C-alpha positions in Angstrom: 0.0 0.0 0.0 1.5 3.3 -1.1 0.3 6.6 0.3 1.1 10.1 -1.0 0.6 12.9 1.4 0.1 16.4 -0.1 0.3 19.7 1.8 1.7 23.2 1.4 4.6 22.6 3.9 6.4 19.7 5.6 9.2 18.9 7.9 12.0 19.8 8.0 11.2 23.2 6.5 8.4 24.1 9.0 7.4 22.7 12.3 3.6 22.9 12.9 0.7 20.7 13.9 -0.1 19.5 10.4 3.6 18.7 9.7 3.7 16.7 12.9 0.7 14.6 12.0 2.2 13.9 8.5 5.4 12.9 10.2 3.9 10.6 12.7 1.8 8.8 10.1 4.7 8.4 7.6 7.3 7.5 10.3 5.2 4.6 11.4 3.8 3.6 7.9 5.9 0.3 8.0 3.8 -0.9 10.9 0.7 -1.2 8.7 2.5 -2.5 5.7 2.6 0.8 3.8 5.2 3.2 2.3 4.6 6.9 2.5 5.9 9.8 0.5 5.2 13.6 1.0 4.9 16.3 -1.5 5.1 19.9 -0.3 6.2 23.4 -1.3 9.4 25.0 -0.2 11.0 28.4 -0.5 14.3 26.7 -0.9 13.8 23.2 -2.3 17.4 22.1 -2.3 17.7 19.2 -2.2 14.5 18.4 -4.0 14.2 15.1 -2.1 14.9 14.6 1.6 15.2 11.2 3.2 13.4 11.4 6.5 13.0 8.7 9.1 11.3 6.0 7.0 9.9 8.2 4.2 10.7 10.7 1.6 9.8 14.4 1.3 9.6 15.8 -2.3 9.8 19.5 -2.4 8.9 21.9 -5.2 9.6 25.7 -5.3 6.9 27.9 -3.8 6.7 30.8 -6.3 4.4 33.1 -4.4 2.1 33.2 -1.4 -1.3 34.9 -1.1 -3.4 34.8 2.0 -1.4 31.9 3.5 -1.9 29.9 0.3 1.3 28.9 -1.4 1.4 28.5 -5.2 4.0 26.6 -7.3 4.3 26.2 -11.1 5.9 22.8 -10.7 3.5 21.3 -8.2 1.1 20.0 -10.9 3.7 18.0 -12.8 5.3 16.6 -9.7 1.9 15.7 -8.2 1.0 13.9 -11.4 4.3 12.0 -11.4 4.1 10.9 -7.8 0.4 10.1 -7.7 0.8 7.7 -10.6 2.7 5.4 -8.2 0.4 5.9 -5.2 -2.6 3.7 -4.2 -4.1 6.5 -2.0 -3.8 10.2 -1.9 -3.9 11.8 1.5 -4.7 15.5 1.2 -4.2 17.9 4.2 -6.8 20.6 4.3 -7.0 23.6 4.2 -5.0 24.6 1.1 -7.0 26.0 -1.8 -4.3 25.5 -4.4 -4.4 21.8 -3.5 -8.1 21.6 -4.6 -7.1 23.0 -8.0 -4.3 20.5 -8.4 -6.7 17.7 -7.4 -9.2 18.6 -10.1 -6.7 19.5 -12.8 -4.8 16.3 -12.5 -7.8 14.0 -12.9 -5.9 11.2 -11.1 -8.9 9.1 -10.1 -7.1 7.5 -7.1 -9.0 6.9 -3.8 -8.5 9.9 -1.6 -8.6 10.9 2.0 -8.8 14.4 3.3 -7.2 15.1 6.8 -9.4 18.1 7.7 -7.2 20.1 10.1 -9.1 23.4 10.3 -12.0 25.5 8.9 -10.9 28.6 7.1 -11.3 31.3 9.7 -9.2 34.4 9.0 -9.8 35.0 5.2 -13.6 35.5 5.5 -14.1 37.5 2.3 -11.9 35.2 0.2 -13.7 32.3 1.7 -16.9 33.5 -0.1 -15.1 33.1 -3.4 -13.5 29.9 -2.5 -16.5 28.1 -0.9 -17.9 26.6 -4.1 -14.5 25.0 -4.9 -14.1 23.9 -1.3 -17.5 22.1 -1.2 -16.9 20.5 -4.5 -13.5 19.3 -3.4 -14.7 17.8 -0.1 -17.6 16.1 -1.8 -15.3 14.5 -4.5 -13.1 12.8 -1.9 -13.8 9.3 -0.5 -13.1 9.9 3.2 -12.6 13.0 5.5 -10.7 12.6 8.8 -11.5 15.0 11.6 -9.5 15.2 14.7 -12.1 15.6 17.4 -15.9 15.3 17.8 -15.8 18.8 19.2 -14.6 20.2 15.9 -17.1 18.2 13.9 -20.0 19.5 15.8 -18.9 23.1 15.9 -17.9 23.4 12.2 -20.2 25.1 9.6 -18.8 22.8 6.9 -18.5 19.3 8.3 -21.9 18.3 9.5 -23.2 18.1 6.0 -20.5 15.6 5.1 -21.0 13.4 8.2 -21.5 10.2 6.2 -17.9 10.1 5.0 -16.3 11.4 8.1 -14.0 9.4 10.5 -12.9 10.9 13.7 -9.2 10.2 14.4 -7.6 12.2 17.2 -4.0 13.4 16.6 -1.6 11.1 18.4 2.1 11.3 19.4 4.5 8.5 20.4 6.7 9.5 23.3 9.5 7.3 22.0 9.7 9.4 18.9 10.9 12.4 21.1 14.5 12.8 22.3 15.4 12.3 25.9 17.1 15.5 27.2 20.6 14.9 28.7 20.9 15.7 32.4 23.4 18.5 31.5 21.0 20.1 29.1 18.1 20.0 31.7 20.5 21.5 34.3 21.5 24.3 32.0 17.9 25.3 31.4 17.1 25.0 35.1 19.9 27.5 35.8 18.7 29.8 33.0 15.0 29.8 33.9 15.1 29.5 37.7 12.2 28.1 39.7 8.7 27.6 38.5 7.3 28.9 35.2 4.5 28.7 32.8 5.2 27.5 29.2 3.8 28.3 25.8 5.1 26.4 22.7 4.0 27.2 19.2 4.3 29.4 16.1 3.5 33.0 17.0 0.5 33.5 14.8 -2.6 35.6 15.0 -4.9 33.0 16.5 -2.6 31.8 19.4 -4.0 34.4 21.8 -0.6 35.5 23.1 -1.7 39.1 23.3 -4.3 38.0 25.9 -1.7 35.9 27.8 0.7 38.9 28.1 -2.2 41.1 29.3 -3.1 38.4 31.9 0.4 38.5 33.3 0.2 42.3 34.0 1.1 42.9 37.7 1.5 39.2 38.5 5.2 38.5 38.2 4.6 35.0 37.0 7.5 33.8 34.8 6.5 32.8 31.3 8.7 31.0 28.7 7.6 31.2 25.1 9.2 28.8 22.6 8.6 29.5 19.0 8.8 32.1 16.3 6.5 33.6 13.8 4.9 36.7 12.3 3.6 38.1 15.6 6.9 38.0 17.5 7.9 41.6 17.2 4.4 42.8 18.0 4.4 40.6 21.1 7.9 41.6 22.3 6.7 45.2 22.0 3.6 44.5 24.0 5.6 42.8 26.8 7.9 45.8 27.0 5.0 48.2 27.1 3.4 46.2 29.9 6.6 46.2 31.8 6.7 42.4 32.0 10.1 41.4 33.4 9.7 37.6 33.5 8.7 36.8 29.9 11.4 34.9 28.0 11.1 34.8 24.2 13.4 31.9 23.3 12.6 31.5 19.6 12.5 28.2 17.9 14.4 25.5 19.8 15.4 21.9 19.1 13.1 19.1 20.2 15.5 18.2 23.0 15.5 21.7 24.4 11.7 21.9 24.1 11.2 18.6 26.0 13.7 19.7 28.7 11.6 22.9 29.3 8.3 21.0 29.2 9.5 18.8 31.9 10.7 21.7 34.0 7.6 23.8 33.6 4.8 24.3 36.1 2.0 24.1 33.5 1.3 24.5 29.8 -0.7 27.6 29.0 -2.3 27.6 25.6 -4.5 30.7 25.0 -5.6 30.2 21.4 -8.8 32.2 20.9 -9.9 31.3 17.3 -11.1 28.1 15.5 -7.9 28.2 13.4 -6.5 26.2 16.5 -8.3 23.0 15.7 -6.4 20.7 18.0 -3.3 21.9 19.8 -0.2 19.7 19.6 1.4 21.6 22.5 -1.4 20.6 24.8 -0.8 17.0 23.7 2.9 17.2 24.4 2.2 18.7 27.8 -0.2 15.9 28.6 2.3 13.3 27.4 4.8 14.6 30.0 2.1 14.8 32.8 1.6 18.6 32.9 -1.5 20.5 33.9 -3.0 22.5 31.0 -4.7 25.8 30.6 -6.7 26.4 27.4 -9.7 28.3 26.0 -13.1 27.0 25.1 -13.3 27.6 21.4 -15.3 24.6 20.3 -12.3 22.6 19.0 -10.0 19.8 20.0 -8.3 21.9 22.6 -11.0 21.0 25.0 -11.1 17.4 23.8 -7.5 17.1 25.1 -8.0 19.3 28.1 -11.0 18.5 30.2 -12.0 21.4 32.5 -11.2 20.9 36.2 -9.8 17.4 35.4 -6.7 17.6 33.3 -6.4 21.4 33.7 -8.4 24.6 33.5 -10.5 25.9 30.7 -11.3 29.7 30.3 -13.3 31.9 27.9 -11.2 33.1 24.9 -9.7 36.6 25.0 -10.4 37.0 28.7 -7.2 38.2 30.5 -8.9 38.1 34.0 -10.1 34.6 33.6 -6.7 33.5 32.3 -4.9 35.2 35.1 -7.2 33.5 37.7 -6.5 30.1 36.1 -2.7 30.7 36.3 -3.0 31.9 39.9 -5.0 28.7 40.8 -2.3 26.4 39.5 0.5 28.5 41.0 -1.1 28.6 44.4 -2.2 25.0 44.5 0.8 22.9 43.4 -0.6 19.6 44.7 -3.9 20.0 42.7 -1.9 21.1 39.7 0.2 17.9 40.0 -3.0 15.8 40.2 -4.3 17.4 37.1 -1.0 16.7 35.4 -1.3 13.0 36.2 -4.8 12.9 34.8 -3.7 14.7 31.6 -1.1 12.0 31.2 -3.7 9.2 31.8 -5.9 10.7 29.1 -3.0 11.0 26.7 -2.3 7.3 27.2 -5.9 6.3 26.7 -6.7 8.4 23.5 -3.7 10.2 22.0 -0.8 7.9 21.4 0.7 7.8 17.9 0.0 4.1 17.7 -3.7 4.7 18.1 -3.7 7.4 15.4 -1.7 5.3 13.0 -3.8 2.2 13.5 -7.0 4.3 12.8 -5.5 5.7 9.6 -4.4 2.3 8.5 -8.0 1.1 8.8 -9.2 4.0 6.7 -6.6 3.2 4.1 -7.4 -0.4 4.1 -11.1 0.1 3.8 -10.5 2.3 0.7 -8.2 -0.4 -0.8 -11.1 -2.9 -0.2 -13.5 -0.6 -1.9 -15.4 0.3 1.2 
């Protein structure tokens, strides 16, 4: 069984939730008797093919980008070439250019859409795109959604319920590095004592402006791992608020990230828009037994984080509620520790990479069997 994954970006160029999902599936493809290849765009596609851990990433030049949609003049021919040797195409949505390639190529292979998010930010362009979007989703064989929360709160998905499978994102802990004692000690010296941790790309929907406002006057240390288009704006906001204990560390290696997750008091994840469909960082925090703070936005964030069980859930863009949640975990370390244990139990029950891969393998096998 040969699977071709198609998305606008992939590891190692970019590190996001969709890229992580693609990597987890492809990395473990041998366990369900499959081989996987990935086709993605890149601003610097040299080399054109990268050998990853158990699969290949094919890269074509991104020529331009409009409204977070990458375009490539070489994507069509490369997709045609790779899809000829594939048994199943696994598209990763949203990416409107992908829809165009799908119809233009007329491949006719069974197809799966991993539906990662509704289109939220480009509301006016969505009106133009919606007919193509709906036609594309109807033309595919199966749609995978990452949580029942997202299915029920989406304006798009309920009408397609008969072809939807719910497969939560999963991570395998053994695919992550084990930080060396010296590295952990170095971070413990650099970020002394307890601290809250945010990990992610600094994008418009991450709610970090609310998190910084929530820290005003508290003195709580916050470590921010990640880079992105909002970084300079957030640094300026932190300076304006006079926040002395906010550490912008930029993008770090996985080993550094895991060391800081293990050292942290809690994971705080203030995403306030539905563009945050799941929350890989919450999953990583749960995997290492950390209490979680997230916002109720009708997506997978509150499928991972159960209010008052695995952590605390607050209304989006509410600095006071976020501050109170942080204060509760800070002032009640034993309760925070219990929530962390429950978050780890929930991860083990629902969100391992093995569970995700087994569920995808069943979807692929059903399509191969004509079901």
